[in-house]
Backbone as JSON Lines, residues from 0, in Angstrom:
{"i":0,"aa":"X","n":[-40.0,-19.37,58.77],"ca":[-39.37,-18.7,57.59],"c":[-39.92,-17.4,57.55]}
{"i":1,"aa":"X","n":[-41.19,-17.28,57.44],"ca":[-41.9,-15.88,57.24],"c":[-41.51,-14.88,58.41]}
{"i":2,"aa":"X","n":[-41.32,-15.6,59.55],"ca":[-40.93,-14.68,60.88],"c":[-39.48,-14.21,60.61]}
{"i":3,"aa":"X","n":[-38.6,-14.97,60.02],"ca":[-37.34,-14.43,59.72],"c":[-37.27,-13.31,58.85]}
{"i":4,"aa":"X","n":[-37.97,-13.33,57.68],"ca":[-38.1,-12.3,56.76],"c":[-38.73,-11.08,57.45]}
{"i":5,"aa":"X","n":[-39.61,-11.27,58.16],"ca":[-40.28,-10.24,58.86],"c":[-39.4,-9.62,59.9]}
{"i":6,"aa":"X","n":[-38.57,-10.31,60.57],"ca":[-37.66,-9.81,61.52],"c":[-36.49,-8.91,60.77]}
{"i":7,"aa":"X","n":[-36.09,-9.39,59.5],"ca":[-35.16,-8.66,58.78],"c":[-35.68,-7.31,58.29]}
{"i":8,"aa":"X","n":[-36.96,-7.34,57.82],"ca":[-37.47,-6.11,57.47],"c":[-38.02,-5.23,58.51]}
{"i":9,"aa":"X","n":[-38.38,-5.71,59.53],"ca":[-39.03,-4.95,60.73],"c":[-37.84,-4.3,61.55]}
{"i":10,"aa":"X","n":[-36.73,-5.02,61.58],"ca":[-35.53,-4.52,62.57],"c":[-35.04,-3.27,61.86]}
{"i":11,"aa":"X","n":[-33.91,-2.79,62.51],"ca":[-33.29,-1.53,62.02],"c":[-32.57,-1.71,60.66]}
{"i":12,"aa":"X","n":[-32.37,-2.9,60.08],"ca":[-31.88,-3.17,58.86],"c":[-30.39,-3.2,58.86]}
{"i":13,"aa":"X","n":[-29.63,-3.05,59.94],"ca":[-28.19,-2.81,59.94],"c":[-27.48,-4.26,59.56]}
{"i":14,"aa":"X","n":[-27.88,-5.41,59.96],"ca":[-27.36,-6.52,59.54],"c":[-27.58,-6.78,58.06]}
{"i":15,"aa":"X","n":[-28.74,-6.39,57.46],"ca":[-28.99,-6.65,56.08],"c":[-28.13,-5.71,55.3]}
{"i":16,"aa":"X","n":[-27.94,-4.39,55.76],"ca":[-27.21,-3.4,55.03],"c":[-25.66,-3.78,54.97]}
{"i":17,"aa":"X","n":[-25.26,-4.31,56.15],"ca":[-23.87,-4.72,56.23],"c":[-23.51,-5.9,55.28]}
{"i":18,"aa":"X","n":[-24.42,-6.78,55.24],"ca":[-24.31,-7.95,54.32],"c":[-24.21,-7.42,52.95]}
{"i":19,"aa":"X","n":[-25.29,-6.53,52.49],"ca":[-25.32,-5.97,51.16],"c":[-23.91,-5.11,50.85]}
{"i":20,"aa":"X","n":[-23.53,-4.35,51.75],"ca":[-22.47,-3.63,51.6],"c":[-21.12,-4.33,51.38]}
{"i":21,"aa":"X","n":[-21.03,-5.44,52.2],"ca":[-19.97,-6.33,51.91],"c":[-19.8,-7.09,50.64]}
{"i":22,"aa":"X","n":[-21.04,-7.36,50.09],"ca":[-21.16,-7.96,48.71],"c":[-20.77,-7.02,47.71]}
{"i":23,"aa":"X","n":[-21.28,-5.87,47.74],"ca":[-20.85,-4.72,46.87],"c":[-19.46,-4.38,46.89]}
{"i":24,"aa":"X","n":[-18.83,-4.45,48.12],"ca":[-17.4,-4.09,48.26],"c":[-16.61,-5.38,47.56]}
{"i":25,"aa":"X","n":[-16.96,-6.64,47.86],"ca":[-16.31,-7.65,47.19],"c":[-16.41,-7.58,45.62]}
{"i":26,"aa":"X","n":[-17.52,-7.27,45.2],"ca":[-17.68,-7.12,43.62],"c":[-16.81,-5.94,43.14]}
{"i":27,"aa":"X","n":[-16.74,-4.75,43.76],"ca":[-15.89,-3.68,43.28],"c":[-14.3,-4.12,43.43]}
{"i":28,"aa":"X","n":[-13.85,-4.86,44.51],"ca":[-12.58,-5.32,44.52],"c":[-12.27,-6.36,43.38]}
{"i":29,"aa":"X","n":[-13.2,-7.32,43.02],"ca":[-13.01,-8.2,42.03],"c":[-12.92,-7.49,40.58]}
{"i":30,"aa":"X","n":[-13.7,-6.42,40.38],"ca":[-13.64,-5.71,39.12],"c":[-12.35,-5.15,39.14]}
{"i":31,"aa":"X","n":[-11.93,-4.38,40.03],"ca":[-10.74,-3.72,40.03],"c":[-9.38,-4.81,39.85]}
{"i":32,"aa":"X","n":[-9.65,-5.88,40.36],"ca":[-8.55,-6.78,40.31],"c":[-8.48,-7.4,38.82]}
{"i":33,"aa":"X","n":[-9.64,-7.56,38.29],"ca":[-9.62,-8.03,36.87],"c":[-9.28,-7.04,35.83]}
{"i":34,"aa":"X","n":[-9.29,-5.68,36.24],"ca":[-8.84,-4.6,35.29],"c":[-7.27,-4.71,35.0]}
{"i":35,"aa":"X","n":[-6.48,-5.23,36.03],"ca":[-5.04,-5.29,35.86],"c":[-4.69,-6.32,34.74]}
{"i":36,"aa":"X","n":[-5.13,-7.54,34.91],"ca":[-4.79,-8.41,33.68],"c":[-5.4,-7.99,32.27]}
{"i":37,"aa":"X","n":[-6.65,-7.27,32.4],"ca":[-7.2,-6.72,31.19],"c":[-6.28,-5.8,30.54]}
{"i":38,"aa":"X","n":[-5.77,-4.9,31.42],"ca":[-4.79,-3.85,30.85],"c":[-3.52,-4.52,30.25]}
{"i":39,"aa":"X","n":[-3.09,-5.42,30.89],"ca":[-1.83,-6.21,30.47],"c":[-2.11,-6.85,29.14]}
{"i":40,"aa":"X","n":[-3.24,-7.4,28.93],"ca":[-3.61,-8.05,27.63],"c":[-3.76,-7.15,26.63]}
{"i":41,"aa":"X","n":[-4.35,-5.94,26.94],"ca":[-4.49,-4.89,25.93],"c":[-3.12,-4.29,25.46]}
{"i":42,"aa":"X","n":[-2.32,-4.26,26.55],"ca":[-0.81,-3.89,26.17],"c":[-0.14,-4.84,25.25]}
{"i":43,"aa":"X","n":[-0.35,-6.04,25.53],"ca":[0.19,-6.99,24.66],"c":[-0.29,-7.09,23.16]}
{"i":44,"aa":"X","n":[-1.61,-6.88,23.17],"ca":[-2.28,-6.73,21.89],"c":[-1.77,-5.5,21.04]}
{"i":45,"aa":"X","n":[-1.5,-4.37,21.76],"ca":[-1.11,-3.26,21.05],"c":[0.43,-3.52,20.58]}
{"i":46,"aa":"X","n":[1.24,-4.15,21.45],"ca":[2.59,-4.46,21.0],"c":[2.65,-5.51,19.84]}
{"i":47,"aa":"X","n":[1.79,-6.31,19.96],"ca":[1.81,-7.26,18.6],"c":[1.26,-6.59,17.44]}
{"i":48,"aa":"X","n":[0.37,-5.8,17.67],"ca":[-0.09,-5.14,16.29],"c":[0.96,-4.21,15.74]}
{"i":49,"aa":"X","n":[1.76,-3.65,16.66],"ca":[2.84,-2.74,16.31],"c":[4.02,-3.65,15.6]}
{"i":50,"aa":"X","n":[4.15,-4.91,16.04],"ca":[5.06,-5.74,15.45],"c":[4.71,-6.2,14.18]}
{"i":51,"aa":"X","n":[3.39,-6.37,14.08],"ca":[2.77,-6.87,12.72],"c":[3.02,-5.82,11.66]}
{"i":52,"aa":"X","n":[2.67,-4.62,12.18],"ca":[2.84,-3.5,11.08],"c":[4.46,-3.43,10.8]}
{"i":53,"aa":"X","n":[5.29,-3.56,11.72],"ca":[6.8,-3.46,11.47],"c":[7.11,-4.57,10.48]}
{"i":54,"aa":"X","n":[6.65,-5.74,10.59],"ca":[6.95,-6.82,9.8],"c":[6.51,-6.5,8.32]}
{"i":55,"aa":"X","n":[5.29,-6.02,8.18],"ca":[4.89,-5.66,6.81],"c":[5.69,-4.58,6.27]}
{"i":56,"aa":"X","n":[6.17,-3.64,6.91],"ca":[7.02,-2.68,6.49],"c":[8.33,-3.23,6.03]}
{"i":57,"aa":"X","n":[8.89,-4.15,6.91],"ca":[10.16,-4.73,6.47],"c":[10.07,-5.67,5.21]}
{"i":58,"aa":"X","n":[9.13,-6.38,5.17],"ca":[8.78,-7.1,3.88],"c":[8.67,-6.39,2.63]}
{"i":59,"aa":"X","n":[7.98,-5.31,2.77],"ca":[7.76,-4.31,1.74],"c":[9.05,-3.52,1.35]}
{"i":60,"aa":"X","n":[9.97,-3.27,2.36],"ca":[11.11,-2.63,2.21],"c":[12.19,-3.55,1.48]}
{"i":61,"aa":"X","n":[12.04,-4.97,1.74],"ca":[12.93,-5.87,1.15],"c":[12.58,-6.06,-0.26]}
{"i":62,"aa":"X","n":[11.51,-5.64,-0.8],"ca":[11.17,-5.82,-2.2],"c":[11.3,-4.43,-2.88]}
{"i":63,"aa":"X","n":[10.81,-4.22,-4.11],"ca":[11.05,-3.01,-4.69],"c":[10.04,-1.93,-4.37]}
{"i":64,"aa":"X","n":[8.99,-2.3,-3.7],"ca":[8.01,-1.39,-3.41],"c":[7.01,-0.99,-4.61]}
{"i":65,"aa":"X","n":[6.05,-0.18,-4.37],"ca":[5.08,0.03,-5.45],"c":[5.83,0.67,-6.65]}
{"i":66,"aa":"X","n":[5.27,0.2,-7.86],"ca":[5.98,0.81,-9.11],"c":[4.8,1.17,-10.07]}
{"i":67,"aa":"X","n":[5.13,2.02,-10.79],"ca":[4.3,2.56,-11.81],"c":[5.12,2.47,-13.14]}
{"i":68,"aa":"X","n":[4.29,1.9,-14.24],"ca":[4.92,1.84,-15.52],"c":[4.5,2.97,-16.38]}
{"i":69,"aa":"X","n":[5.35,3.57,-17.06],"ca":[5.12,4.71,-18.0],"c":[5.6,4.25,-19.37]}
{"i":70,"aa":"X","n":[4.85,4.29,-20.32],"ca":[5.4,4.01,-21.65],"c":[4.58,2.77,-22.21]}
{"i":71,"aa":"X","n":[5.07,2.36,-23.28],"ca":[6.32,2.48,-24.01],"c":[6.26,3.73,-24.94]}
{"i":72,"aa":"X","n":[7.44,4.5,-25.14],"ca":[7.69,5.6,-25.99],"c":[8.77,5.26,-26.93]}
{"i":73,"aa":"X","n":[8.48,5.49,-28.21],"ca":[9.45,5.29,-29.29],"c":[10.32,6.69,-29.36]}
{"i":74,"aa":"X","n":[11.49,6.53,-29.16],"ca":[12.41,7.76,-29.18],"c":[13.17,7.64,-30.34]}
{"i":75,"aa":"X","n":[13.0,8.77,-31.26],"ca":[13.72,8.93,-32.47],"c":[14.82,10.05,-32.35]}
{"i":76,"aa":"X","n":[16.07,9.86,-32.1],"ca":[17.04,11.01,-32.23],"c":[17.26,11.32,-33.65]}
{"i":77,"aa":"X","n":[17.36,12.72,-33.77],"ca":[17.61,13.24,-35.2],"c":[18.4,14.41,-35.12]}
{"i":78,"aa":"X","n":[18.89,14.83,-36.31],"ca":[19.65,16.07,-36.44],"c":[19.03,16.81,-37.64]}
{"i":79,"aa":"X","n":[18.63,18.07,-37.31],"ca":[18.04,18.82,-38.48],"c":[19.04,19.71,-39.04]}
{"i":80,"aa":"X","n":[19.08,19.91,-40.42],"ca":[19.97,20.7,-41.06],"c":[19.2,21.58,-42.17]}
{"i":81,"aa":"X","n":[19.52,22.8,-42.3],"ca":[18.9,23.6,-43.28],"c":[19.64,23.2,-44.48]}
{"i":82,"aa":"X","n":[19.08,23.22,-45.63],"ca":[19.75,22.78,-46.99],"c":[20.86,23.61,-47.3]}
{"i":83,"aa":"X","n":[20.65,24.97,-46.91],"ca":[21.77,26.0,-47.41],"c":[22.83,25.94,-46.5]}
{"i":84,"aa":"X","n":[22.81,25.14,-45.39],"ca":[23.9,24.94,-44.4],"c":[23.9,26.09,-43.47]}
{"i":85,"aa":"X","n":[22.88,26.92,-43.24],"ca":[23.03,28.05,-42.45],"c":[22.91,27.54,-40.92]}
{"i":86,"aa":"X","n":[22.12,26.61,-40.61],"ca":[22.13,26.17,-39.23],"c":[21.93,24.7,-39.21]}
{"i":87,"aa":"X","n":[22.17,24.0,-37.99],"ca":[22.02,22.64,-37.73],"c":[21.61,22.6,-36.25]}
{"i":88,"aa":"X","n":[20.65,21.68,-35.98],"ca":[20.29,21.47,-34.6],"c":[19.95,19.98,-34.36]}
{"i":89,"aa":"X","n":[20.19,19.53,-32.92],"ca":[19.67,18.24,-32.59],"c":[18.21,18.25,-32.3]}
{"i":90,"aa":"X","n":[17.49,17.27,-32.54],"ca":[16.09,17.06,-32.09],"c":[15.78,15.74,-31.93]}
{"i":91,"aa":"X","n":[14.81,15.44,-30.99],"ca":[14.48,14.09,-30.72],"c":[12.97,14.1,-30.68]}
{"i":92,"aa":"X","n":[12.38,13.18,-31.31],"ca":[11.01,12.97,-31.45],"c":[10.48,11.7,-30.64]}
{"i":93,"aa":"X","n":[9.33,11.92,-30.03],"ca":[8.79,10.95,-29.13],"c":[7.4,10.56,-29.62]}
{"i":94,"aa":"X","n":[7.34,9.28,-29.84],"ca":[6.07,8.78,-30.43],"c":[5.42,7.75,-29.51]}
{"i":95,"aa":"X","n":[3.97,7.87,-29.34],"ca":[3.37,6.89,-28.53],"c":[2.72,5.86,-29.48]}
{"i":96,"aa":"X","n":[2.57,4.66,-29.12],"ca":[2.04,3.75,-29.85],"c":[0.67,3.93,-30.32]}
{"i":97,"aa":"X","n":[0.32,3.61,-31.67],"ca":[-1.09,3.72,-32.11],"c":[-1.96,2.64,-31.45]}
{"i":98,"aa":"X","n":[-1.43,1.49,-31.23],"ca":[-2.12,0.55,-30.61],"c":[-1.26,-0.16,-29.54]}
{"i":99,"aa":"X","n":[-1.91,-0.38,-28.36],"ca":[-0.97,-0.97,-27.31],"c":[-1.87,-2.02,-26.52]}
{"i":100,"aa":"X","n":[-1.28,-3.22,-26.58],"ca":[-1.77,-4.33,-25.57],"c":[-0.81,-4.64,-24.44]}
{"i":101,"aa":"X","n":[-1.38,-4.6,-23.32],"ca":[-0.54,-5.08,-22.07],"c":[-1.21,-6.27,-21.5]}
{"i":102,"aa":"X","n":[-0.5,-7.33,-21.24],"ca":[-1.0,-8.38,-20.45],"c":[-0.16,-8.62,-19.39]}
{"i":103,"aa":"X","n":[-0.83,-9.08,-18.27],"ca":[-0.09,-9.09,-17.0],"c":[-0.53,-10.47,-16.31]}
{"i":104,"aa":"X","n":[0.49,-10.98,-15.63],"ca":[0.21,-12.25,-14.68],"c":[0.63,-11.69,-13.27]}
{"i":105,"aa":"X","n":[-0.27,-11.66,-12.39],"ca":[-0.09,-11.2,-10.96],"c":[0.07,-12.44,-10.1]}
{"i":106,"aa":"X","n":[0.94,-12.36,-9.09],"ca":[1.26,-13.37,-8.25],"c":[1.32,-12.85,-6.84]}
{"i":107,"aa":"X","n":[0.93,-13.71,-5.87],"ca":[1.09,-13.3,-4.4],"c":[2.14,-14.34,-3.77]}
{"i":108,"aa":"X","n":[2.65,-13.75,-2.99],"ca":[3.87,-14.69,-2.23],"c":[3.52,-14.43,-0.74]}
{"i":109,"aa":"X","n":[3.53,-15.42,0.2],"ca":[3.37,-15.32,1.55],"c":[4.81,-15.18,2.17]}
{"i":110,"aa":"X","n":[5.26,-14.31,2.96],"ca":[6.46,-14.23,3.5],"c":[6.2,-14.2,5.14]}
{"i":111,"aa":"X","n":[6.97,-15.09,5.81],"ca":[6.76,-15.09,7.26],"c":[7.92,-14.75,7.95]}
{"i":112,"aa":"X","n":[7.68,-13.99,9.12],"ca":[8.62,-13.54,10.01],"c":[8.08,-13.82,11.48]}
{"i":113,"aa":"X","n":[8.57,-14.84,12.13],"ca":[8.12,-15.19,13.38],"c":[6.7,-15.56,13.3]}
{"i":114,"aa":"X","n":[5.86,-15.14,14.04],"ca":[4.49,-15.56,14.01],"c":[3.64,-14.7,13.06]}
{"i":115,"aa":"X","n":[4.28,-13.7,12.46],"ca":[3.57,-12.93,11.46],"c":[3.67,-13.33,9.98]}
{"i":116,"aa":"X","n":[2.61,-12.87,9.3],"ca":[2.69,-13.32,7.8],"c":[2.32,-11.96,7.02]}
{"i":117,"aa":"X","n":[3.12,-11.84,5.93],"ca":[2.85,-10.63,5.0],"c":[2.66,-11.15,3.61]}
{"i":118,"aa":"X","n":[1.88,-10.45,2.93],"ca":[1.73,-10.87,1.4],"c":[2.57,-9.89,0.66]}
{"i":119,"aa":"X","n":[3.32,-10.44,-0.31],"ca":[4.04,-9.7,-1.31],"c":[3.49,-9.95,-2.64]}
{"i":120,"aa":"X","n":[3.08,-8.84,-3.49],"ca":[2.63,-9.11,-4.77],"c":[3.52,-8.71,-5.76]}
{"i":121,"aa":"X","n":[3.49,-9.47,-6.7],"ca":[4.37,-9.32,-7.91],"c":[3.7,-9.58,-9.31]}
{"i":122,"aa":"X","n":[4.18,-9.15,-10.34],"ca":[3.54,-9.46,-11.62],"c":[4.61,-9.37,-12.77]}
{"i":123,"aa":"X","n":[4.3,-10.01,-13.86],"ca":[5.03,-9.93,-15.12],"c":[4.12,-9.4,-16.11]}
{"i":124,"aa":"X","n":[4.77,-8.29,-16.88],"ca":[3.99,-7.68,-17.92],"c":[4.49,-7.93,-19.35]}
{"i":125,"aa":"X","n":[3.66,-7.95,-20.27],"ca":[4.09,-8.16,-21.59],"c":[3.42,-6.98,-22.43]}
{"i":126,"aa":"X","n":[4.19,-6.32,-23.25],"ca":[3.72,-5.14,-24.03],"c":[3.88,-5.55,-25.5]}
{"i":127,"aa":"X","n":[2.73,-5.07,-26.25],"ca":[2.8,-5.4,-27.74],"c":[2.12,-4.08,-28.21]}
{"i":128,"aa":"X","n":[2.87,-3.43,-29.03],"ca":[2.38,-2.06,-29.61],"c":[2.79,-1.88,-30.99]}
{"i":129,"aa":"X","n":[2.06,-0.91,-31.7],"ca":[2.53,-0.6,-33.13],"c":[2.55,0.83,-33.11]}
{"i":130,"aa":"X","n":[3.68,1.36,-33.7],"ca":[3.94,2.76,-33.82],"c":[4.06,3.08,-35.29]}
{"i":131,"aa":"X","n":[3.58,4.38,-35.63],"ca":[3.48,5.0,-37.05],"c":[4.47,6.0,-37.09]}
{"i":132,"aa":"X","n":[5.58,5.73,-37.76],"ca":[6.84,6.38,-37.97],"c":[6.43,7.76,-38.79]}
{"i":133,"aa":"X","n":[5.51,7.6,-39.66],"ca":[5.07,8.76,-40.49],"c":[4.75,10.0,-39.8]}
{"i":134,"aa":"X","n":[4.36,9.94,-38.55],"ca":[4.03,11.19,-37.73],"c":[5.24,12.06,-37.4]}
{"i":135,"aa":"X","n":[6.52,11.46,-37.39],"ca":[7.6,12.01,-37.05],"c":[8.07,13.05,-38.1]}
{"i":136,"aa":"X","n":[7.52,12.71,-39.33],"ca":[8.02,13.62,-40.56],"c":[7.01,14.64,-40.67]}
{"i":137,"aa":"X","n":[5.88,14.7,-40.03],"ca":[4.85,15.6,-40.45],"c":[5.23,17.19,-40.22]}
{"i":138,"aa":"X","n":[5.87,17.45,-39.3],"ca":[6.2,18.82,-39.02],"c":[7.55,19.33,-39.53]}
{"i":139,"aa":"X","n":[8.03,18.59,-40.65],"ca":[9.27,19.01,-41.19],"c":[9.14,20.13,-42.27]}
{"i":140,"aa":"X","n":[9.95,21.15,-42.15],"ca":[9.71,22.28,-43.16],"c":[10.44,21.75,-44.47]}
{"i":141,"aa":"X","n":[10.02,22.36,-45.58],"ca":[10.37,21.96,-46.81],"c":[12.0,22.14,-47.11]}
{"i":142,"aa":"X","n":[12.56,23.09,-46.47],"ca":[14.19,23.26,-46.85],"c":[14.92,22.67,-45.81]}
{"i":143,"aa":"X","n":[14.27,21.78,-44.87],"ca":[14.99,21.22,-43.78],"c":[15.27,19.67,-43.98]}
{"i":144,"aa":"X","n":[16.3,19.09,-43.74],"ca":[16.7,17.78,-43.9],"c":[16.97,17.22,-42.55]}
{"i":145,"aa":"X","n":[16.38,15.85,-42.25],"ca":[16.61,15.36,-41.11],"c":[17.41,14.11,-41.23]}
{"i":146,"aa":"X","n":[18.39,13.94,-40.42],"ca":[19.2,12.7,-40.33],"c":[18.9,11.97,-39.1]}
{"i":147,"aa":"X","n":[18.24,10.74,-39.26],"ca":[17.82,10.06,-38.14],"c":[18.87,9.29,-37.43]}
{"i":148,"aa":"X","n":[18.84,9.26,-36.21],"ca":[19.81,8.34,-35.4],"c":[19.14,6.97,-35.24]}
{"i":149,"aa":"X","n":[19.69,6.25,-34.27],"ca":[19.2,4.82,-33.96],"c":[18.05,4.97,-33.01]}
{"i":150,"aa":"X","n":[16.79,4.55,-33.4],"ca":[15.58,4.41,-32.57],"c":[15.63,3.43,-31.5]}
{"i":151,"aa":"X","n":[14.99,3.85,-30.25],"ca":[14.87,2.92,-29.24],"c":[13.48,3.09,-28.49]}
{"i":152,"aa":"X","n":[13.11,2.04,-27.76],"ca":[11.94,2.21,-27.03],"c":[12.29,2.44,-25.51]}
{"i":153,"aa":"X","n":[11.58,3.42,-25.02],"ca":[11.75,3.76,-23.6],"c":[10.6,3.46,-22.71]}
{"i":154,"aa":"X","n":[10.71,2.74,-21.64],"ca":[9.62,2.47,-20.82],"c":[10.23,2.94,-19.32]}
{"i":155,"aa":"X","n":[9.38,3.81,-18.66],"ca":[9.6,4.32,-17.44],"c":[9.19,3.46,-16.34]}
{"i":156,"aa":"X","n":[9.91,3.25,-15.37],"ca":[9.42,2.38,-14.14],"c":[9.58,3.35,-13.01]}
């Protein structure tokens, strides 16, 4: 056995180099052959990720989308008249609540499309507030009379 090893190292090394070269060549061919299915899998992953994003957008589009609540504001329509009758103008006063309590119940709902799943968020809100009407009369001039219309609460969505 030691004579064999000695022969391989003492000879010109051509059979040993050919054997090593063939092994390296086989490894390179195998690596290149494995890159093909790897790129196919990567393409499939990219396609499925794009489909997942599309499903999320479709589910979001089927609902109302994000919303922002503004208010509540008490709207007091009025008509101002000068006591001598020289002029008359329409005016509207907007009052914010002195105290406001908002309670919310948030819910999530799973929606499925094919193998994909998207979460849909919803909530129900309850408002409780107190308005001080006296502030509407604060800027009234002495010789001006206000006729108040029907008040209503406005909430912007």
